[in-house]
C-alpha positions in Angstrom: -0.1 -0.1 0.0 1.4 3.2 -0.9 2.0 6.4 1.3 -0.6 8.4 -0.4 -3.2 5.5 0.2 -2.4 5.3 3.7 -2.9 8.9 4.2 -6.3 8.7 2.1 -7.7 6.2 4.7 -6.5 8.1 7.7 -6.0 6.6 11.1 -7.4 3.3 12.5 -11.0 3.7 13.2 -12.6 2.6 16.6 -14.7 -0.3 15.1 -18.3 -0.8 16.6 -20.5 -3.3 15.4 -24.5 -2.3 16.2 -26.1 -5.0 18.1 -29.8 -4.5 17.5 -31.4 -6.9 19.6 -34.9 -8.1 19.2 -37.6 -5.4 19.3 -41.2 -5.4 18.8 -42.4 -4.8 15.3 -44.7 -1.9 16.4 -46.0 -1.3 12.7 -47.2 -4.9 12.6 -48.7 -4.9 16.1 -50.5 -1.5 15.7 -51.6 -2.4 12.4 -53.3 -5.5 13.4 -54.8 -3.9 16.5 -56.3 -1.1 14.6 -57.8 -3.3 11.9 -59.2 -5.6 14.2 -60.3 -2.7 16.5 -62.2 -0.9 13.6 -64.1 -4.1 12.9 -65.1 -4.6 16.4 -65.9 -0.9 16.7 -68.3 -1.0 13.7 -69.9 -4.0 15.2 -70.4 -2.3 18.6 -71.9 0.9 17.2 -74.0 -0.8 14.7 -77.8 -0.3 15.3 -78.5 -4.4 15.8 -79.0 -6.9 18.3 -77.0 -9.5 16.0 -74.4 -11.7 17.9 -71.1 -12.0 15.9 -69.7 -14.7 17.9 -70.3 -18.3 16.9 -68.4 -21.2 18.1 -69.2 -23.7 15.2 -68.2 -21.0 12.6 -64.9 -20.3 14.5 -64.1 -24.0 14.3 -64.9 -24.4 10.7 -62.6 -21.3 9.8 -59.8 -21.8 12.1 -59.3 -25.7 12.1 -60.2 -26.0 8.5 -57.8 -23.3 7.4 -54.9 -25.2 9.5 -55.9 -28.6 8.2 -56.0 -27.4 4.2 -52.9 -25.5 4.6 -50.9 -28.2 6.4 -51.9 -30.5 3.3 -49.5 -28.3 1.3 -46.4 -28.7 3.5 -44.5 -31.1 5.4 -44.8 -31.2 9.3 -41.2 -30.0 9.5 -42.0 -26.6 7.8 -45.2 -26.2 9.5 -43.4 -26.4 12.9 -40.7 -24.1 11.8 -43.4 -21.9 10.1 -45.1 -21.3 13.4 -42.0 -19.9 15.4 -41.2 -17.6 12.2 -44.6 -16.2 12.0 -44.5 -15.4 15.7 -41.1 -13.6 15.0 -43.0 -11.4 12.6 -44.1 -9.4 15.5 -40.8 -9.2 17.1 -37.7 -8.8 14.7 -34.1 -7.5 14.5 -34.0 -4.0 13.3 -30.7 -3.2 11.6 -29.5 0.0 10.2 -27.9 -0.6 6.8 -26.0 2.7 6.9 -24.5 2.0 10.3 -23.6 -1.4 9.4 -21.8 -0.2 6.3 -19.9 2.1 8.2 -18.7 -0.5 10.5 -17.6 -2.7 7.4 -15.7 0.2 6.2 -14.0 0.6 9.7 -13.0 -3.0 9.4 -11.8 -2.9 5.8 -9.4 0.2 6.7 -7.9 -2.0 9.5 -7.3 -5.0 7.1 -6.1 -2.5 4.4 -3.5 -0.7 6.8 -2.7 -3.7 9.3 -3.6 -6.8 7.3 -6.5 -9.2 7.6 -4.8 -10.9 10.7 -5.5 -7.6 12.6 -9.3 -8.5 12.3 -9.1 -10.9 15.1 -8.6 -8.0 17.4 -12.2 -7.0 16.8 -13.5 -10.6 17.2 -15.7 -9.7 20.5 -17.4 -6.7 18.6 -18.1 -8.9 15.6 -19.6 -11.6 17.3 -22.6 -9.2 17.9 -23.3 -10.3 14.5 -22.8 -13.9 14.0 -22.8 -14.0 10.1 -20.1 -11.0 10.1 -18.3 -13.1 12.7 -18.2 -16.2 10.3 -17.6 -14.0 7.2 -14.8 -12.2 8.9 -13.2 -15.6 10.3 -13.0 -16.9 6.3 -11.2 -13.8 5.5 -8.6 -14.1 8.4 -8.2 -18.0 7.7 -7.1 -16.9 4.2 -9.8 -18.3 1.9 -9.8 -17.1 -1.6 -12.6 -14.0 -2.5 -14.4 -16.9 -4.8 -14.4 -19.4 -2.1 -15.8 -16.9 0.5 -18.6 -15.4 -1.9 -19.7 -19.0 -2.8 -19.8 -20.1 0.8 -21.6 -17.1 2.0 -23.9 -17.0 -1.3 -25.1 -20.5 -0.4 -25.9 -19.6 3.4 -27.5 -16.4 2.3 -29.7 -18.4 -0.3 -30.5 -21.3 2.2 -32.0 -18.8 4.6 -33.7 -16.8 1.9 -35.4 -20.2 0.9 -36.6 -21.0 4.5 -38.2 -17.6 4.8 -39.7 -18.1 1.6 -41.1 -21.2 2.9 -42.6 -20.0 6.0 -44.1 -16.7 3.9 -45.7 -19.2 1.5 -47.4 -20.9 4.2 -48.9 -17.7 5.7 -49.9 -16.5 2.0 -51.5 -20.1 1.6 -53.6 -19.8 4.9 -54.6 -16.3 3.6 -55.9 -18.1 0.4 -57.7 -21.0 2.5 -59.2 -19.0 5.2 -61.9 -17.3 2.9 -62.7 -20.5 1.2 -63.2 -22.1 4.5 -65.4 -19.3 5.3 -67.5 -19.8 2.3 -67.7 -23.7 3.1 -69.1 -23.0 6.5 -71.8 -20.5 4.9 -72.8 -23.4 2.5 -73.1 -25.9 5.4 -75.2 -23.4 7.2 -77.4 -22.7 4.2 -78.0 -26.4 3.6 -79.0 -26.8 7.5 -81.3 -23.9 7.0 -83.0 -25.0 3.9 -83.6 -28.4 5.3 -85.5 -26.7 8.1 -87.9 -24.4 5.9 -91.2 -25.7 8.0 -89.8 -23.2 10.7 -89.8 -19.6 9.4 -88.5 -18.1 12.6 -85.4 -20.0 12.6 -84.7 -18.9 8.9 -83.1 -15.6 9.9 -81.0 -16.5 12.7 -79.7 -19.5 10.7 -78.9 -17.3 7.7 -76.8 -14.9 10.1 -74.8 -18.0 11.6 -74.2 -19.3 8.1 -72.9 -15.7 7.0 -70.6 -15.5 10.0 -68.1 -18.1 8.7 -67.5 -16.0 5.5 -66.9 -13.1 7.9 -64.6 -14.7 10.0 -62.6 -16.3 6.8 -62.4 -12.8 5.4 -60.8 -11.5 8.6 -58.4 -14.4 8.8 -57.4 -14.4 5.5 -57.3 -10.9 4.5 -56.7 -8.9 7.4 -54.3 -11.1 9.3 -52.5 -14.0 7.4 -52.0 -12.0 4.0 -50.5 -9.1 6.1 -48.1 -11.4 7.9 -47.3 -13.1 4.7 -46.1 -9.8 3.3 -44.2 -8.8 6.6 -42.4 -12.0 6.5 -41.1 -11.4 2.8 -40.2 -7.7 3.7 -38.2 -9.2 6.6 -36.6 -11.7 4.5 -35.6 -9.1 1.8 -34.3 -6.8 4.8 -32.3 -9.4 6.4 -30.8 -10.6 2.8 -29.5 -7.1 2.0 -27.7 -7.0 5.5 -26.0 -10.2 4.8 -25.2 -9.2 1.1 -23.4 -6.1 2.5 -21.2 -8.3 4.5 -20.6 -10.6 1.7 -19.5 -7.7 -0.4 -17.2 -6.4 2.2 -15.7 -9.9 3.0 -14.8 -10.6 -0.9 -13.5 -7.1 -1.0 -11.1 -7.7 2.1 -10.1 -11.0 0.8 -9.1 -9.4 -2.6 -7.1 -6.5 -0.6 -9.0 -4.1 -2.6 -8.9 -0.3 -1.7 -11.7 0.6 0.6 -13.1 3.6 -1.9 -14.0 0.8 -4.2 -15.9 -1.0 -1.0 -17.6 2.0 -0.4 -19.1 2.4 -3.9 -20.0 -1.3 -4.0 -21.9 -1.0 -0.5 -23.6 1.8 -1.7 -24.9 0.2 -4.9 -26.5 -2.5 -2.5 -28.2 0.0 -0.3 -31.2 2.2 -1.0 -30.3 6.0 -1.6 -31.6 7.0 1.7 -29.1 4.6 3.3 -26.0 5.4 1.3 -23.1 6.8 3.1 -20.1 9.1 2.1 -17.3 7.5 4.4 -14.3 9.8 3.2 -16.2 13.2 3.1 
């Protein structure tokens, strides 16, 4: 490295890795609460004595949706999807620009002191397990091509797992309204079978329509929203890991950190791009 390059990167930075932890996803929680709250509010202020709670209708929609969805997937996938869907309410919030700055700091260290100097920051890097593994590959002397292949495979496997979980939620969002319609048809058949009692027709029709109501709420309001949130969370996590992959391969190739800055910015949205050397 020339004296001019050493001057351009400045002194060794004080590397700090962000540890966001798991935080409630307030947008998801508040959105679900507001959507269901508005429906309940509309029911409460309605000028009617209708009863919107019916156990058989709920059973048809809930258990029917679970059963029909399980046909399309394996038991292992369904078991894992349960925890992933639960995590849609609680997720790790990364700031891509902060991670990019930390990666630039590590690149400066590797450029000025060599990749072996990265072991001095092992405690910091362990805050992000994927980053720790990536930097360990760099320190161990793996080639840039090997690092890119290994990390790409890991990112791909993670993305595929997330997509499968999201697909389960999306499938449930498609099945729930159908189960609601099935429950309505069951109720209508039972109603038509007892036309000799006109007073029972109105209440029976109301109960039959409740299953469609429950199915629409479960499918459209809840499961479809969760599926979209899981896909977004997967894309966000993939972007974070892609930044780490880009930095690791750049360090393995011993590239100028200025080029790494350009590569990192190309992987991030404009609002998150950094100006490290300005």
